[in-house]
MARBA-765834 format. One record per residue (C-alpha): residue number from 1; residue in three letters; x, y, z. Coordinates in steps of 0.5 Angstrom, whole numbers, m for minus. Last residue first. Layout:
NUM,ala,X,Y,Z
...
***
This chain:
474,unk,m83,m170,98
473,unk,m81,m171,91
472,unk,m86,m172,85
471,unk,m85,m179,82
470,unk,m83,m179,75
469,unk,m88,m182,70
468,unk,m86,m181,62
467,unk,m91,m184,58
466,unk,m88,m185,51
465,unk,m90,m186,43
464,unk,m90,m192,39
463,unk,m97,m192,37
462,unk,m99,m185,37
461,unk,m102,m180,42
460,unk,m104,m173,38
459,unk,m104,m169,45
458,unk,m112,m168,45
457,unk,m114,m175,44
456,unk,m111,m175,52
455,unk,m117,m171,55
454,unk,m116,m165,59
453,unk,m119,m166,67
452,unk,m112,m167,70
451,unk,m109,m161,67
450,unk,m101,m162,68
449,unk,m100,m167,62
448,unk,m92,m165,63
447,unk,m90,m164,55
446,unk,m82,m168,54
445,unk,m78,m165,49
444,unk,m79,m162,43
443,unk,m75,m165,36
442,unk,m82,m169,35
441,unk,m82,m176,32
440,unk,m82,m180,38
439,unk,m87,m175,41
438,unk,m86,m175,49
437,unk,m92,m174,54
436,unk,m90,m173,61
435,unk,m94,m175,67
434,unk,m92,m173,75
433,unk,m94,m178,80
432,unk,m95,m178,88
431,unk,m102,m176,88
430,unk,m105,m182,83
429,unk,m101,m186,88
428,unk,m95,m190,86
427,unk,m93,m197,84
426,unk,m91,m196,77
425,unk,m96,m201,73
424,unk,m102,m201,79
423,unk,m102,m194,79
422,unk,m102,m192,72
421,unk,m110,m193,71
420,unk,m111,m189,76
419,unk,m106,m184,72
418,unk,m110,m184,67
417,unk,m116,m183,69
416,unk,m113,m176,71
415,unk,m111,m175,64
414,unk,m118,m176,61
413,unk,m120,m182,57
412,unk,m122,m182,50
411,unk,m115,m184,48
410,unk,m116,m190,51
409,unk,m109,m194,53
408,unk,m105,m200,50
407,unk,m99,m200,56
406,unk,m91,m203,54
405,unk,m87,m203,60
404,unk,m81,m199,62
403,unk,m78,m200,69
402,unk,m71,m196,71
401,unk,m75,m190,73
400,unk,m82,m189,71
399,unk,m82,m190,63
398,unk,m89,m192,60
397,unk,m89,m195,53
396,unk,m95,m193,48
395,unk,m100,m198,44
394,unk,m106,m192,42
393,unk,m113,m193,43
392,unk,m119,m189,40
391,unk,m117,m186,34
390,unk,m121,m180,31
389,unk,m124,m182,25
388,unk,m121,m179,19
387,unk,m120,m186,16
386,unk,m117,m184,8
385,unk,m119,m189,3
384,unk,m114,m186,m3
383,unk,m119,m184,m10
382,unk,m119,m189,m15
381,unk,m116,m187,m21
380,unk,m119,m184,m27
379,unk,m120,m186,m34
378,unk,m120,m179,m37
377,unk,m124,m174,m36
376,unk,m128,m173,m43
375,unk,m126,m179,m46
374,unk,m127,m183,m40
373,unk,m135,m179,m39
372,unk,m137,m182,m46
371,unk,m134,m189,m45
370,unk,m139,m189,m38
369,unk,m145,m187,m40
368,unk,m145,m193,m45
367,unk,m146,m197,m39
366,unk,m141,m202,m37
365,unk,m143,m209,m36
364,unk,m139,m212,m43
363,unk,m133,m208,m41
362,unk,m132,m212,m33
361,unk,m134,m208,m28
360,unk,m128,m205,m23
359,unk,m128,m198,m26
358,unk,m135,m197,m25
357,unk,m136,m193,m19
356,unk,m129,m189,m21
355,unk,m132,m187,m27
354,unk,m139,m184,m24
353,unk,m135,m181,m19
352,unk,m132,m177,m24
351,unk,m139,m175,m27
350,unk,m141,m174,m20
349,unk,m137,m169,m18
348,unk,m137,m165,m25
347,unk,m144,m164,m24
346,unk,m144,m162,m17
345,unk,m139,m157,m20
344,unk,m143,m154,m25
343,unk,m149,m154,m20
342,unk,m155,m159,m21
341,unk,m161,m156,m18
340,unk,m165,m159,m13
339,unk,m172,m161,m13
338,unk,m172,m168,m15
337,unk,m166,m167,m20
336,unk,m166,m160,m23
335,unk,m161,m158,m29
334,unk,m162,m164,m33
333,unk,m158,m165,m39
332,unk,m152,m169,m37
331,unk,m157,m175,m35
330,unk,m153,m181,m33
329,unk,m147,m177,m28
328,unk,m154,m173,m24
327,unk,m157,m180,m23
326,unk,m150,m184,m21
325,unk,m149,m178,m17
324,unk,m156,m177,m14
323,unk,m156,m184,m12
322,unk,m149,m186,m10
321,unk,m150,m180,m5
320,unk,m157,m183,m2
319,unk,m154,m190,m1
318,unk,m156,m195,m7
317,unk,m160,m202,m6
316,unk,m167,m198,m7
315,unk,m165,m195,m13
314,unk,m168,m198,m19
313,unk,m174,m200,m15
312,unk,m176,m193,m16
311,unk,m177,m188,m9
310,unk,m175,m181,m12
309,unk,m174,m180,m19
308,unk,m176,m173,m20
307,unk,m174,m170,m27
306,unk,m173,m163,m29
305,unk,m169,m160,m36
304,unk,m173,m165,m42
303,unk,m172,m161,m48
302,unk,m169,m166,m53
301,unk,m173,m172,m50
300,unk,m168,m178,m51
299,unk,m164,m176,m45
298,unk,m169,m180,m41
297,unk,m168,m185,m45
296,unk,m161,m187,m40
295,unk,m166,m187,m34
294,unk,m170,m193,m37
293,unk,m164,m196,m40
292,unk,m161,m196,m32
291,unk,m167,m201,m31
290,unk,m172,m202,m25
289,unk,m177,m196,m26
288,unk,m184,m198,m23
287,unk,m186,m192,m20
286,unk,m186,m188,m14
285,unk,m183,m182,m17
284,unk,m184,m181,m25
283,unk,m185,m173,m25
282,unk,m182,m170,m32
281,unk,m180,m163,m33
280,unk,m179,m160,m39
279,unk,m183,m163,m45
278,unk,m184,m160,m52
277,unk,m181,m164,m57
276,unk,m185,m170,m53
275,unk,m186,m176,m58
274,unk,m182,m174,m63
273,unk,m175,m175,m59
272,unk,m178,m181,m56
271,unk,m179,m185,m62
270,unk,m172,m183,m65
269,unk,m168,m186,m59
268,unk,m173,m192,m58
267,unk,m180,m193,m54
266,unk,m180,m197,m48
265,unk,m180,m193,m42
264,unk,m181,m199,m36
263,unk,m185,m200,m31
262,unk,m191,m195,m30
261,unk,m192,m195,m22
260,unk,m197,m189,m23
259,unk,m195,m186,m16
258,unk,m193,m180,m20
257,unk,m194,m178,m26
256,unk,m193,m170,m27
255,unk,m192,m169,m34
254,unk,m190,m162,m35
253,unk,m189,m158,m42
252,unk,m194,m161,m46
251,unk,m195,m157,m53
250,unk,m197,m164,m57
249,unk,m202,m165,m53
248,unk,m206,m172,m57
247,unk,m200,m173,m60
246,unk,m195,m175,m54
245,unk,m201,m177,m49
244,unk,m201,m183,m53
243,unk,m195,m185,m51
242,unk,m197,m186,m44
241,unk,m202,m192,m46
240,unk,m196,m196,m49
239,unk,m191,m195,m43
238,unk,m196,m199,m39
237,unk,m196,m198,m32
236,unk,m202,m193,m32
235,unk,m206,m194,m25
234,unk,m207,m187,m22
233,unk,m204,m184,m17
232,unk,m201,m177,m21
231,unk,m205,m175,m27
230,unk,m202,m168,m28
229,unk,m202,m166,m34
228,unk,m199,m159,m35
227,unk,m198,m155,m42
226,unk,m205,m155,m45
225,unk,m205,m151,m51
224,unk,m205,m156,m58
223,unk,m211,m160,m56
222,unk,m211,m165,m62
221,unk,m218,m169,m64
220,unk,m217,m176,m67
219,unk,m218,m178,m59
218,unk,m214,m184,m57
217,unk,m216,m188,m51
216,unk,m214,m188,m44
215,unk,m211,m194,m40
214,unk,m211,m196,m32
213,unk,m215,m190,m30
212,unk,m217,m190,m23
211,unk,m219,m183,m23
210,unk,m214,m181,m16
209,unk,m211,m175,m20
208,unk,m214,m172,m27
207,unk,m211,m164,m27
206,unk,m211,m161,m33
205,unk,m207,m154,m35
204,unk,m207,m150,m41
203,unk,m215,m151,m44
202,unk,m214,m146,m50
201,unk,m220,m148,m54
200,unk,m223,m152,m49
199,unk,m229,m156,m53
198,unk,m224,m162,m55
197,unk,m221,m162,m48
196,unk,m227,m162,m45
195,unk,m230,m168,m50
194,unk,m223,m172,m50
193,unk,m224,m172,m41
192,unk,m231,m175,m41
191,unk,m229,m180,m45
190,unk,m223,m182,m40
189,unk,m229,m182,m35
188,unk,m230,m178,m29
187,unk,m228,m183,m23
186,unk,m228,m176,m19
185,unk,m222,m177,m15
184,unk,m218,m170,m19
183,unk,m222,m166,m23
182,unk,m218,m160,m23
181,unk,m219,m154,m30
180,unk,m215,m149,m32
179,unk,m216,m146,m39
178,unk,m223,m145,m37
177,unk,m227,m141,m43
176,unk,m231,m147,m47
175,unk,m233,m150,m41
174,unk,m241,m149,m43
173,unk,m239,m152,m49
172,unk,m239,m159,m46
171,unk,m246,m158,m45
170,unk,m248,m159,m52
169,unk,m243,m164,m52
168,unk,m247,m168,m47
167,unk,m242,m171,m41
166,unk,m245,m177,m39
165,unk,m245,m179,m31
164,unk,m241,m186,m29
163,unk,m237,m183,m25
162,unk,m238,m176,m22
161,unk,m239,m175,m15
160,unk,m235,m169,m14
159,unk,m228,m170,m11
158,unk,m225,m165,m15
157,unk,m229,m160,m19
156,unk,m224,m154,m19
155,unk,m225,m149,m24
154,unk,m220,m143,m26
153,unk,m222,m138,m32
152,unk,m228,m136,m31
151,unk,m229,m129,m34
150,unk,m237,m130,m36
149,unk,m239,m134,m30
148,unk,m246,m136,m33
147,unk,m244,m142,m38
146,unk,m240,m145,m32
145,unk,m246,m144,m26
144,unk,m251,m148,m31
143,unk,m245,m153,m34
142,unk,m245,m156,m27
141,unk,m252,m157,m26
140,unk,m252,m160,m34
139,unk,m247,m164,m31
138,unk,m250,m167,m26
137,unk,m247,m171,m20
136,unk,m245,m165,m15
135,unk,m245,m167,m8
134,unk,m239,m162,m5
133,unk,m232,m164,m4
132,unk,m230,m158,m9
131,unk,m233,m153,m12
130,unk,m226,m148,m13
129,unk,m228,m142,m18
128,unk,m223,m138,m20
127,unk,m224,m131,m25
126,unk,m231,m129,m22
125,unk,m232,m121,m24
124,unk,m239,m123,m28
123,unk,m241,m127,m22
122,unk,m247,m123,m19
121,unk,m252,m122,m24
120,unk,m251,m127,m27
119,unk,m250,m132,m23
118,unk,m257,m129,m20
117,unk,m261,m130,m27
116,unk,m259,m137,m28
115,unk,m263,m138,m21
114,unk,m260,m145,m18
113,unk,m254,m149,m19
112,unk,m255,m156,m16
111,unk,m251,m161,m12
110,unk,m248,m156,m7
109,unk,m247,m159,0
108,unk,m241,m154,3
107,unk,m236,m158,2
106,unk,m232,m153,m3
105,unk,m235,m146,m4
104,unk,m228,m143,m5
103,unk,m229,m136,m10
102,unk,m224,m132,m13
101,unk,m226,m126,m16
100,unk,m228,m123,m9
99,unk,m236,m123,m7
98,unk,m238,m117,m2
97,unk,m246,m118,m3
96,unk,m252,m114,m4
95,unk,m259,m114,m2
94,unk,m260,m120,m1
93,unk,m260,m127,m6
92,unk,m265,m133,m3
91,unk,m270,m130,m9
90,unk,m278,m131,m6
89,unk,m279,m126,m12
88,unk,m275,m127,m18
87,unk,m268,m122,m18
86,unk,m267,m114,m20
85,unk,m262,m110,m21
84,unk,m257,m114,m17
83,unk,m252,m110,m12
82,unk,m244,m114,m12
81,unk,m239,m111,m8
80,unk,m233,m113,m11
79,unk,m227,m117,m11
78,unk,m219,m118,m9
77,unk,m217,m112,m13
76,unk,m216,m108,m6
75,unk,m216,m111,0
74,unk,m220,m116,3
73,unk,m227,m114,1
72,unk,m232,m112,7
71,unk,m237,m116,11
70,unk,m236,m123,10
69,unk,m241,m127,13
68,unk,m247,m120,16
67,unk,m245,m118,9
66,unk,m247,m123,5
65,unk,m241,m128,2
64,unk,m243,m134,5
63,unk,m250,m134,5
62,unk,m252,m132,m2
61,unk,m246,m136,m4
60,unk,m249,m142,m1
59,unk,m256,m140,m4
58,unk,m254,m139,m11
57,unk,m249,m145,m11
56,unk,m256,m148,m9
55,unk,m257,m154,m4
54,unk,m258,m161,m4
53,unk,m264,m165,m7
52,unk,m265,m169,1
51,unk,m264,m163,5
50,unk,m261,m164,12
49,unk,m258,m157,13
48,unk,m251,m155,12
47,unk,m247,m157,18
46,unk,m244,m152,24
45,unk,m251,m152,26
44,unk,m255,m145,26
43,unk,m254,m138,26
42,unk,m248,m136,21
41,unk,m242,m133,24
40,unk,m238,m127,24
39,unk,m231,m127,26
38,unk,m228,m127,33
37,unk,m225,m133,33
36,unk,m224,m136,26
35,unk,m228,m139,22
34,unk,m229,m146,20
33,unk,m230,m149,13
32,unk,m235,m149,9
31,unk,m242,m149,12
30,unk,m240,m145,19
29,unk,m238,m140,15
28,unk,m232,m136,12
27,unk,m231,m130,15
26,unk,m224,m131,17
25,unk,m223,m135,11
24,unk,m222,m128,7
23,unk,m215,m126,7
22,unk,m212,m133,8
21,unk,m217,m136,4
20,unk,m215,m131,m2
19,unk,m207,m134,m2
18,unk,m210,m141,m3
17,unk,m214,m140,m9
16,unk,m209,m143,m13
15,unk,m209,m149,m9
14,unk,m207,m154,m4
13,unk,m210,m160,1
12,unk,m204,m165,0
11,unk,m203,m172,m4
10,unk,m196,m173,m5
9,unk,m193,m175,m11
8,unk,m188,m170,m10
7,unk,m190,m164,m14
6,unk,m196,m164,m11
5,unk,m202,m169,m12
4,unk,m208,m165,m12
3,unk,m215,m162,m8
2,unk,m215,m155,m9
1,unk,m219,m153,m4
***
């Protein structure tokens, strides 16, 4: 599985290969995930057999995609029936495999490649390979797998124990055809990342989440093709580290670095305009930004149109409405904020809200954006405060024959309940009175309150109105 943090910075299990999982998971082995009811099962225990040296890529692929466990292709174009021409004596490979072009072999205990000739024979058509959550810790073995899959475009090595494992430059050449590389939670060194970026001439997407990076080194070799860098859940708190990505990845369009606790954006306008010239989307969720100046600096990235800024200290004291309105007003070029489209009407409302929000601030505390918006809309007056909540009580005059008495009544009660309240005032039983409502501003006459279950607020009773009590004649 594609063990990466999502665009909101949350660690999720998902994948570019998930669409294929739905198609063939029912035939997957117990060694590589649970099978659905009714699908073929491997013989033996639910867990991979104990093997001090681990299992090979060839062994797992042979078992999972054998005709017994994976009896047919799942839809056109999803795979091919591969029949090997010949295999070495004692080979684990079957006579044929129903092999899709998207291989998911996660959590299978793989630590070695297996026979090179068999990888070549069976994997010529494979374009995506998920080897996450295995036991691969030798770059030579990984290179042996990758170098023999000529059309490989996507490779996921997440959660393999690669910490401290050196990558030989000659081995790194094996990855040259990969364009999307996932190294989440591998603790792979930054020097190894730079070596891979140098040896992969068309690398477009790089995932480096959960690798405990607190600093990165600058490379003299530029990676001009990288468009997406997903580096969430690390410890890149200082902008001087983030700044290094600009020269290394000049074509970067999407930078996702949620949960890094970045404290500020320190460069000025001229530097920021040159630093990320093609950046369109930036995720700073759960960073440490605490100043509006940092938000304003996002305007200096010339092509930035989408930002995510949830969970930052700066916004903790604001209401949800204030947060979104103030952010939209501060970021005039942003068309997508926290995943929601900013419409023209919403932007105008937010900008007008921004002006009124700062009306009572002293001149020296007004943000620059305030003055530009006043130029656009003028200095707006505060909105009138209108309480639209229904009234709970009213002060009315109760008239009964010659007697008049002021009474404070609840408007959430019914006519029957009001009659009960009036029994002690007019000395009549509830069955011996008729009630009439008199609106002091109405040109019409009294309205009989004939329905005992009707709520008083439905009459729109106001302070000063009258309730006329008429005894029933026998």
